[in-house]
N, C-alpha and C positions, 0 to 999 in steps of 0.2 A: 504493500500500500504506500502511496506517495505521502510524504510528510508535509507539514504546513508550509514550509518554504517552497516546495515544489508546486503546491496548490495555489500559492500566492506569490508568483515570481516577480522579481524586480521589474522585468519588462514582459509584456504580454497580458493575455486575458486571465483574470482570476477564475479559478474553478470553485464557485460557491456551492455548487451541488456536491462536489467531492468533499468539500470542507464539512458538510453536514454529516458525512460518514466517519469523520475522525472521532476518536474516543473523547467523550465529554471531559474526562479528567485531564487528558492531554491539552485540550483547548483551554480549560480553566487555568492550568499551570502556565500556559503561554501568556494568557491575558494578564495574569498576576505578576508577571516579570516585566518591569518597566524598561529593561535593557533591550527588549525586542522592539522592532519598528512599530510606531503607533498605528500605522495603517493596516498592518497585519493583525495587530491586537484587536482593532476595531472590527475587522471582518470576523475574527474568531468569536467576539461577543455576539454578533448576529447569528453565528452558527450554533451558539449555546441556547438559543430561544427554546423554552419549554423543556430543557434538560440540564439545568444547573445542578451539579453535584453538591449536596448539602455540606460535605466536608470542606468545600472550597469557598463557601459563602463569605466567611470572615475575611479571607485573603482578598476576595473581590471587593468587598466593602472597604477594605483598607485602601484600595486603589481609588475608589470614589472620593474618599475624604482627604486624600493626599493632594494639597493644592499645587504641588510641583509636578504632578502627573499631567499628561496631555489632555486638554479639554475634550477633544473628540472621543477619547476612550472613556472618560468620566461620564460624559453625556450618554454614551451607548450603554454603559453599565447601569446608570440610573434607570434607563428604560427597561433593562433586563431584570433589575431587582426591585421594580416599582412596588411590589406588594410586600416587601420585607419591613415589618413594623419596627425592627431595631434601627432602621435608618431615620425614623421620625425625629428623635431628639436632635440629631445632627442637622437634619433639614430645617428644623424650626429655630435653631440657635441664631442669635442676632448676628453672628459673624457671617452668616450666609448672605446678609445684605451687602457684604463687601466683595462677593464673588463677581468678577467682571470678565472672566474668560469667555470666549465665543460660545454661545449656546447654553452656558451654565445657569444663569438666572432663570431662563425659561424652563430648563429641565428640572430645576429644583422646585419651581412652582407646580409643574405638572406632577412630579412625584408626591408632593404634599397633597395635592388634590386626589391622586389615586389612593393615598392612604387615609383619606377622609378628613383632612384638615379644612374645615369650613371657613376658616379665617382667610383662605386664599381666594374666595369666590369672586371678589371684585377684580383682583388682579388677573385672574384667569379669564374673566369675561372681557377685560381689556385686550388680552392677548388674542382671544378668539375673534375679536373684531378687527384685528390688524389687517392692513392691506397686503402684508407679506405672507405668502402661503405657509412658509416654515413656521412662523410664529403662530399663525392662525390654527394650524393643525395641533400644535402643542397645547394651546389654550382650550381647544375643543376636547382634547383627550382628558385634560385635568377636570373639566366640568363634567364630562361623562363619568369620570370616576366618582365624583361627588353625587351625581344623580343615581348611580348604581347603588350607593350606600344609603342615601337618605330619601330618594324619590325626587321627581322633578318639582313638585309643588313646594317642597321645603327649600330647594335651591333657588327657585324663583322668588320665594318670600325673602330669602336672605339678600337677594339682589335688589328687589324693588324694580322701579321702572323710570327712575329719574335720569339716568344716563342713556345715551344712544346705544352703548354696548350692552346695557342691561336689556333694553328692548329688543336688540338683535338676537340675544340668547332666547328671549321669549318667543320670537318669531320662529327660530329653529326648533324650539321645543314643541310648539304648537304644530308645526309641519310634521315632525316625527310622530306626533300623536294622531295625525290624520285630521286635525281640526282646520276649519276655514280661516285662512290668514289674510284674506283680501283687504280687510280694513287697515292693515299695516301699510298699504300703499299711500295712505294719508299721513304717515308719520312725518313730523316736522324735520327729521334728519334724513337727508337723501340717501345716506349709506344704508339706513334701515329699510327705506322704501325700495332701494335697489335690491337688497337681499330678498325682500318679500316677493318682488316680481319674479325673481329668478327661481323661486320655489313653487310658484303657482302652476297648476296642471289642468285646470278645468276652464275651457274656453267659454262654455255657456255661463258659468258663474261670473266670469269677467265681463261678458256682455251685459248681464243684469246689473252688475256694479256700475258700469258705464252709464246705463240708461237711468237708473233710479237712485243709486246710493252714494256715489263718489261725492264728497263734500266740497272739493276744490278742483279747479282746472288742472293743477299739477297732479292730483291723484288720478284724474281721468287720463292725463297724458301717460302716466306710469302704466295704467291699465291698458291703454292702447298699445304701448310698447310690449307689455307682457303678452297680450293677445297675439300680436304679430309674431313673437318668438315661438308661440305654440302652433300657429296656423300657417305662417308664411304668406298669408293672403294680402298682397300689396294693394289690391283694389279696395278691400275692406279698410285697411289701415289709412289709405288716402281719403276714403269717404269719412271716416271718423275725424281725421285731421281737419277736413273742411267743415264738418259740423261743429267742431270746437272753435272755429274762427281762425284757423291757421296760426295757433299760438307759437311764438318764437321769441328768442332772447334778442332784444334790440341792442345793437352796438353802434355808438355814434361814429360816423365817419367811415363805416364799412359799406362799400357799394355792393350791389347785388351780385356782380360778377365775381368779385373777390370773396364775398360771403359764400357763394355756391362752392367755390374751390375749398374753402376752409371747412365747411360743413361736411362735404363728402370725403375729404381726406382724413379728418380727425374725429368727427362725431361718432362713427361706428365703433371706435375703440376707446372712447373717452373714459375717464375715471368714474368710479361709482358715485362720487359726490357731485358729479356734473349735473347741471340742470337737464331733466329728461326731455325738454323741448328740443334740445340739439339732436337727440337720437331720433325722435319722431320726424323732425324736419328732414333729416337725411333719408329716411324711408319714404317720405311723401313728396319729394322733389327729385327732378332728374339731375344727374350729375352734369357738370359743364363738360363741353368737348375738350378733350386733352389736346394741347398744342402739338403740332407736327414739328418735332425737333429738327428733322432734316431740313424742313422749309425754313425754320428759324436760322439755322446755320447758313443756308444759302443766302438768306436776306442779309445776315451780318457780313458775310464775305463780299456781297455786292455793295453794301454800304461802304466798306473799307476801300474797295476799288474806286468807287465814285469819289471818295475823299482823296484820291491820288495815292492811296497806299497800295502796296503790292504784297498782299498776304500770300503765304504758302504754308501748307500743312502737310507734314510728312511723318511717317512712323520712324521711330529710332529706338535705341536701347540706352537707358540712363541708369547708372548704378546697378547694372545687371538686370534691370527691369524693363519691360516694354513701355514705350512712351510715345506721345505725340508732341511734336514741337511746332509751334506757330511762330513764323517769322513775318515781320512786316518791314518791307523795304530792305530785306536781307538781315535785319537785326532780330535776335530772339526776343519775342514778346511774352510768350507763355509756354511753360512746359507742364504737360499733364503726364504723370507717371502712374502706372497701374501696378498694384501688388497682387500677385496671383499665387494662391496656395492650393495644391492638389487639383489644379485645373480650374479653380473658381476664382473670380475676382473678389478679393477681400478688402481692398483699399484703393482709393483714388485720390491722388494728391496733385493739386495745381499750384504752380509757383509763378508769381509775376514780380516778385521782389527783385529790382535791378541788381542789388548787391549780390544776391544769391545767384542770379543768372550769369553774372559776370565771371563766375568761377567755372562755368561750363565752356571749356575751350574746345571740347570735341565730344561727339556722341557717335555711336555706331548706327549707321543707317541700315534699316531692314529692307530687304528686297524679297519679292515674291519668288 
């Protein structure tokens, strides 16, 4: 059988399936020895899931509480040992407030939640409402641990509903219980309303809400967006948009042509706190015609010629990279260099600074 180093080579693909076949005692001893590379130890922790040898628990906990050990290993071990009650005094000690290594503050909160520490509920709700997926997953796991021990109603009572993150947890909890959460589309916090619309699955219910129940225009816009997400019916979405009076965010000085470009370029992927009118406007209007870049280049070159300039554009090689060099009247005006990795363009750099261009005494011309 291959050993841990063979299964986790310095170069090459790790064999995580094979690692699960390694004896649990061997894995635990490897993890407990900080002399081994941290990335191998972290993989071994994952391979111990569901089969931690009891006789090695104390050694593994010693790695968790050692501030000089690598944070990635400590975080992984906290996940592995989340149900060990002997960790709770260390987790709750005031010194944990000073843990700053990457991922440790969140991992500590999660572990406390998994062990039933209800004093973490507000901080866990804040984590669960984070825009960063890694933090959000940790917060939700800690809250789930509290719910598993005390029930959803007790955790909801601990939180209340004063903060947006508290209401976001309420929305998730109601969704998991199969309750109707359409009223959260009217939440004053757009992050909560965005979460609510993403969880709705009943198009008929949304239509009724739009017709009779939505208390504000913004709630109706959220409902229209959620309905479109379910049905993809662009004609219905545009009809609703017209019935609502074509609501949009007015921006002083932004003409319709530029507005159309901004709306269709950025609104479909805008942040969850963005006004929902941007999203529905993008669905309900036609995108502007994209410019013909070849025609723009021809017009630019023609303008240069008309101005008595003699432009030339030719491919070359600059700093071992493919490039285009624009000369006007024989002098270098602009150099555009392409960076290519594995056959894909990964960077494009344009230089017009005369001081930098003055150092280009020669370039390699490319020929077909």
